Every structure is written in C-alpha cells, then in structure tokens.
N, C-alpha and C positions, 0 to 999 in steps of 0.2 A: 309631409304630415301623415300621409297614408302609411308610410313605412313605420313611423312611430306608433300609430294606432295599432297596427297588427302586433307590434312587439309589446306595446304598453298593456294591451289586454292580456298578454301572456303573463304579466306580473300584476294583473288587476285583481279585483276583489270577488266576492262570492257570487252575486247575482249577475253582474255584468260580464264576468270573465271565466267562470267555471274553474279558475285557477286554484281555488281553495277546496274544490270538491272532486274534480274528475281527473287528476293526475294519479299515478301510482304513489300513494301516500305512505309515509312511515307509520308505524303503529302509534296510537294516540296516547303517548306517554308524556314526557316532560315537555311542556310548551315552550320552555326557554332554550331547548336544545336546537339551536339554529345558527347558521353562519351569517344571518342577516340581523343587524342591530336594529333597535327601535328607531334610532335616528335615521338610519338608511331607509327604513320603511316610511318614516315621516317625509323625508325629502322626495322619495319616489312618488308617494301619494300626492304631494302638492304639485309636482311636475305633471303627473297624470291628469290632475284636475284642470290645470291650465289648458292642456290640449283637448280635454273632454269638452270644456266650455266652448272651444272654438268650433265644435262640430254638432252641438245640440242646441235646441231652444230651451232656455230656462225660464222659470217664473220669477219675476223680480218683485212680487207682492211682499212688502216688508212684514206685514202681519202674519202671513202664512209661513214665511221663513222663520220669523221670531218664534212662532208656536212650535214648529218642528225642532228648532234648536233647543228650546226649553224642555221639550219632552225627551230629546236625546240626552241632554245633560242630566236630567233626573234619572234616567235609566243608567247612564254611564257611572253616576255617583254610587249606584248600588250594584255595580257589576264587578267582575274580576279584571277589568281593563286597567292596566297600569298607566299607560300614556293616554291621557284624556284631552290631548290637543285635537279636538274634533273640528272638522270642516263640513258644512252642510251645503248640498245643492239640491234644489227642487226642480225637477225636469218637467217641462211643459208637455206632458204626454198622458193621455187618458187611459193607458193600459195599467194593469196591476204589475208593479215592479218596484224593487228597492235593491240597493247594492252597497257593499262595503269594500273599500279599497284600502290596502295597507297604508298605515300612517294616519288612520283616523278620518278618512274621507267617507262620508255616508250620504248616499243619494236616495231621494224619494221621488217616484213619479207622482204627479198630481192625481193620477187615476186611483192611487191607493185610497184617497178620500172618497172617491166615487163608489168604491167597492167595499168599504168597511162601514160598519153600523155604529161603532163606538170607539172610544179612545183605546180600550183594552185590546181590540183587534189590531189597530194600527201599532200600538206599543209592542204587541207580540212579534210583528214583523221586524220592527227596529231592534228589539232586544235580541232577536235571532242574529241580526247582522252584527250587533255589538259583540255577541258571543264568538262569531267568526274572527273578529279582531282580537278579542281577549285571549282566545286560544291560539292565536298566531297561526292560523291555518295557511295563510299565504306563505310564510317562510318555510313551514314544514312541508308544504306542497312543492315549493320550488327546489328545496334540497333534493327531493326525490325525482323531480321532473327532469333533472339532468339526464336521467336514463331513458326519457321518453323521446318520441319522434317529434322534433320541434315543428317541422312544416305542417304535420297533421294537426298538432295542437293549436298552432297559430291559426289554421283554417277554422277550427271549431270556435276559438275565442273571438276571432274577427266577426264570425257570423253571429255570435251571441251579442256583441256590442251593437251590430247593425239592427238586430231584432229589438234590443232593449232601448235603443235611441230613436228608432223610427216606427217600431211595431209593424214592420213590413214583412210580407211574405219572402222578400229577397233574403232577409236575415235568416229565416227559418230554413230556406233552401240551402243557404251556405252551410248551415250546421248539418243538415241531413246528408249533404253530399260528402262530408268528410268524416262524420262521426261513426258511420257504420263499421269501419275497419278498426277504429281505435277505442271506441267507447265501451264496448261490451265488457272487457276485463277491468274497466275502471269503476264499475258501478258499486262494487262492494265497498270501496273506500269512500265513494260519494255518500253512500248511506250512513257510514260510520260518522263522517263529519257532520252530516245533517242531523243525525241523532244527538251528537254531542252539542251542537248549537241549539237544538230544541230544548235539551235538558238545562243547559247553562242559561239560556235565554229565559226560560220559565222561572228559574231561581231568581234571576235579576228582577223580573216583574213582581214576584212576591215580596222581595226585599224593598221594592219601591212602592209597596202597598197598592198594587194594581191587580186586577182580577186575572188569575192564570187561565181561566176558561176562555179568555180572549184568543188564546192560541188555537185550541181545537175548533172554535167557532169560525175563526178566520180560515183555517184549513177547509172547513165545510163550504165557506163562501167561494174559495178558489176552486174547489171541486165542482161546484155548481156552474161556475164560469167555464170550466173545462168542458162539461157536458153541453152547455149552451152553445159554445163555439164549435163543437164538433172536433175535427182533427187538429185544429190549431190551439194549443193550450196558451194560457196567459204567459207572458214572457218570464215572469217569476218562476213558473214551474219548469221552464227549460233548464234552469240551473239549480232548482231546488225540487227534485223529483218528489211527487206526492203519491203515497200509496195508502191503501186502507189500513194497513198495519201501523203506518206512521200516524194517521189520524187517531186510531184507537189508542196507541201509546200515549199520545198527547192528552186524550180524554182521561185515561187512567192516571196519568201523572198529575193532572190538575185536581183530580178527586182526592189525592193524598194530602193536599193542603187543607188547613182548617177552613170551613165554610164561613164566609163573611158577606155582608151586604155592601156592595160597591156602588158609588154614585158616579155617573158619567161626567166627564169634564165638559162644561158648556163651551169652553174655548175650542175644543175639538169640533163640536157641532157647528160653531160659527164659521170656522175655517172650511169645514165641509161645504157649507152653503156658498161660501165665496168661490170654491172650486166648481161647484155645480153651475153657478152663474157664469164663471169663466169659460167653461166648456160648452155652454148651451148656445145653440144656433137660433133659438127662439125664446128669448127672455120673457116676452109677453106671455107665452104659454106657461112658463115656470111660475110667474106671478099668479096667474089664474089658478094653477094647480095648488099652490100653497095657500091661497085664499080659501079654497074649498075644503082643505084638509083640517082635521081637528085632532085633539088628543095630545099625546106627549110631544115634546120638542116644539111647543107652540112659540116659545121665545125665539128659538133658532129659526123657525119658519118666517116669523115676522122680520128678523134680521135679513133673511134671504130675500124677502120682498124689498127691503130697503136697498140691499146691494144691487138687485136687478134694476130698480128704479134709478139708482145712481148711474149704473151702466148705460141706461137709456136717457140720461140727463133730464129726468123728470124730477127736478129738485124739490119743488113744493110738495109733491106727493110723498117723496122720500122723507121729507122733514116731518110730515104728519105721522107717517108710519114709525118714525124713530122716537117720537116724543114719549110714548109709554115705556119704551125700553130704557131711555135715559132717566125717566122719573123713577123707575124701579131699581135701576142699577147704574147710578151716575159715574161710578168709579171704574167701570169696565172700559179698557182701552179701545176695544173694537167699536164701541158706541161713540166714544170720543172722536175717534178717527172719522167715523161716518158723519158726525156733526161737522167736523172741520172740512170734510170733502164737500158737503152740501153747501156750506158757507162759501167755499172757493168757487163752486159751480155757479152760485148766485152772484159771484163777484163781490161778495161782502168780505173783502180781504182783511180789513181792519179788525172785524169781529173774529175772523178765523185766526188771525195772528194772536190776538189777546187770549182766546180760548186755548190754543195749542201751547203758547208760552206758559200759561198757568199750569196746564197738565204736565208739561215737560219739567217744570220746576219740582214736581213731586216725584218724578222718575227720570232723573238726569241721564242723558245719553241713550234713552230708549229709541231704538232705531225706527220703528214705525212712526212715532210722534215727531221725531227729528225730520224725517223725509217729508212728512205732511206739512210741517212748519216751513221747510225750505220751499215747498211748492206755493204756500200762501205768500211768503215773502217775495217770491218771483212774480206772482200774480200782481202784487202791489207795486212792482217796479223797484223793490228794495234789493237790488242784485248784490250789492256789496255786503249787506247783512246776511243774505243767503250764502254768499261765498264764505264769510267768517264762520257761520254755523256749520256748514258741511266740511270745511277745512278742519275744524275742531273735531267733528265726528269721525273724520277719516283716521284720526289718531287712535280711536277706539275700535273702529271697524275697518282696518286697512285691507281686508280680504274681500270686500264687497264690491263687485264690478259695477253694480247699479249706482252705488254712491259716487264712484269716480266718474261715471258717465254724466250723472246729473251735475256734479261739481264742475266738469269741463264746460257744460252748457251754461251754467250760471256765471262762471268766470268770463266766458265769451260775452255775455250780456253786460257784465260789469266793466268790460274793457280791459280785463286782466289777461293779456295775451300770453305772457310768460306762464301764468298759472294754468291757462288752457293746455299748453304743451305738456306741462308736468302732470296734470290730471289725466290727459289722454294717454300718456305713456304708461301710467299705472293701470288704466283700464285695459290697454292692449296687452300688458304683461299678464294680467289675470286671465286673459282670454287666449293665451298662447301665441299671440301675434308679436313676436319679439322684434322683427325687423321694423315694423311700424312703430313699436315702442321706442326703438333706438332713434328712428327718424325724428320723432317728437322731441326727444331729449337733445338731439343735435340742434334743432331749431331753438330750443331754450338756451342752450350753451352759447350760441351766437349772440343772443340778446343779453346774456348775463354780464355784469361788469368784470373786466379782467382782474385776475388775482383775487377774486371774491370767494367767500366760503361757498356760495351757491355753485360756482363753477366746479369746485372740488367735489361737492356732493353729486353733481351731475356726472362727473367722471367716474366716481365710485359706483353710481347706479348703472352706468354703461358697462362697467367691469362686471357687476353682479349679473346683469342680463346676459353678457357674453358667457359667463360661467354656466348659467342655466342652459344656454344653447349647447355648450360642450357636453353637459351632463346628458341631455337628451340624445345627442349624437352618439354617445358612448353606449347607449342601451342596445 
C-alpha cells in the first residue's frame, strides 16, 4: 500500500500532489495535446480514490457531502470541463485544503468550512480545482515529468500527501527535505498553472452566477492563516503558492466583471455550522456563544445550536430550538433531517418514519433523507424494510462507502447473511481493501446455489477486483 501511495501521488492532482504544478511543464497551449486519454485519467482517479480512502478519515455526513456535490456540479456545469463524471470525498481534517485528482476526483477538507465566510469563498477554491482538471494539467505535467528525477519528485509528493491527510509536521519535513534541490527551477511553471487555474476558475464562478470577489477574499483568509501560524502555512498553500501579486491579480480580475449584489446560500452556512459542531471539543461553549451573538446569520446560528444539542442528545431542547426554523422554512431538508433525528433520539420511530417517508416522496433517492429513514427503520426494528430501502439506494449511489457499510449492518440484523457478505465486499472495494473484499465474495459464493446467476455474478465481480489489483500493481 505504501508503494502505491508514493507512486499514486506522483499521478495525483493539484493540492494533494503537486503533480499539476511543480513539474517541468510544457507551455500552456492545447489542453488536449496529451498521451493520456480522459478514460485513462478516469480509471486512474477512481483507483487512487480507493487507496486514498484506506489511509484517511473521511466525513460520512450525508448532508455535508450532498451540499458539496451540488456545489461542484453547479460549477462543473458552467466550466470548460468535458468529462463531468465527478467523485467527491470530504476529508475529516480541520486544515485548509482541497485537491483535484485526474479523472474528476475532488476532495475537500472539512476545515475549508471553518476558514471560509461564505459560499463564494468556498466556490472559489473548488472552481480553481475544477480548472486544474478542465485544463488537464495532470496529463500535460506527466508528459513533461518523464524528464524529471522521479525519486526526488516522489519524495516531494509523498510528503504533500502526508501533510494534506494528517496536517502533521512530518509531512512538511518530508517536503522540505527533498524540495530544496528540485523545486527552485519548477516555480515558474507552478505559477503559470496557478494563474491559469485562477483565471479559468473565476470565469466559471461568474458563469455560475457566483461572486468572483470570493476568490481574492479567500486568498486574504489564507494569507491571514499563514501569518497566524508563522512558519507552517496551511496545507493548501504548500501546493498553491500564494504571493501578493497573485492576490492583487485576482482582485483586479474580479473588478473587471459587472458589479452585482449576491446573496449567500443559506445551505452553505448550515453545513458550516455542522462542521463547527463536528470539530468542537466543547459543544456547550459553542451553544452559549451562539446564544449571545446577534445580527446576520441568525437562522444559521439557531441551526448550529440545534446541531450541538442533537450531538449532546438533549432532544427536547433541540426540538424547541428547531420549531421556529421549521415554521419559517418547512421545505428545507436540513431542518427536516434535524426533526427526524430528534424523533429518532426520542425513540419516536413511527413518527420519524412517517415524516421521512413523506419528505422522501417529494425528493426520491435524496441521499440524506434516505440514510435518515434507514436509521429510523432500524430503530423501529424494521430491518428488512431498511434492507430494501438501502439496496435500492445503492443502485443510485454505488460509490458511497457509508451506504454499503450501513447496508451490511442492516442486513446482518435482518438475518440476510448472503447480503452481508456482498455489501461488505463493496465497502472494502471502495476503501481499497481488495483482499478483504475477495474474502467476502468467496463466503457468499459458497452459500449461493450451484449454477445460479448469483454465482456467475460473484465470479465476474471477483474477476473485476482482480483486474483492479493488476492495474494498481502496474503503476
């Protein structure tokens, strides 16, 4: 696994891997002039993501992931990105970082919500990462990288991954130990790629009707973090060098667009509150802080209080705080989920099921509502119904490890042992644990009827997993 990581980061994306920034790059001409096809990039990105998940802690909050996916697709639809088969991963890390890996894999550290003030700032980071993908910086970098010193580059990239995934000083030390000899003559190309991604990313934001000033204001936030932390910059800046000229360029570019009044997206503020609660070691202190504050974002603060009370399992207090939010905006999914979670916490499963089924009928296959309903069904002891619900959802969200994990748990409670093995195998595949996935499939194969369609499907899945392993070994 370590061997793959050091090589995988060599073909990784912008923030995690420096691969699109700090090689000796060709000039910034035809973005299609590469020996790597889009399908090759797609396959590589998905293989990389499986291994990445096996080594980092991710956030399985369906609402947060659904929000990030919605924002990414909005930006991608207004970008130059041709292949829009995107995959999202939210990393459980309080640092400022995001990354793009070839093939449409985009990752966001939960810390981005902690260090941004509005959706435009977050969108500026994501639009920048989409620009790296749309301009195919990966392929163009790797074409030229054949002339580079691979061991040196591998050392740089492995250090970046370590820093990005753990936020530790060990990662920064690994970078500084190897970059001195190789990085100096790479910086010109790094700046060119960053400038191109800044320009293209801002164009994407404007086309998506989002405030381009989010880009320079986010740069200023990062700069403030850099000064605050002293010698250790935020992980994002390790692979996206930030200079005063770059900040000024972004300000000047934003001024060239027509001035408009933009309204911040409340859903961004609600997810930000969830992340603040998630990362807080003292939720009681957060509640008191938000109760004292006044002014703008009052609705979001009240939701933050609800989220903190839910985390503390203070169900009745949470219910009282939620009532005015539901009364004012009953159609907002975040509030519906909070209501369902409170009902589950109070063991009012029948009411929770009725509520969530009603809401899900209005937005079929909505991932956050589906997972909440599955939890309510499980609480009510309706394990077979939860099995059916999640099995159907798995056809629409086959790439979600959290769904397969929950499905395996529910099937176990329902006595569906064959289904447990099949769900676990998919969970292990998505987390890069191929041998464990194969073991689960072999258990299922033994229990499947001879000469059955199921046995043929299991054999085919075993073959596919074997091909995945061969692909990784060939890197």
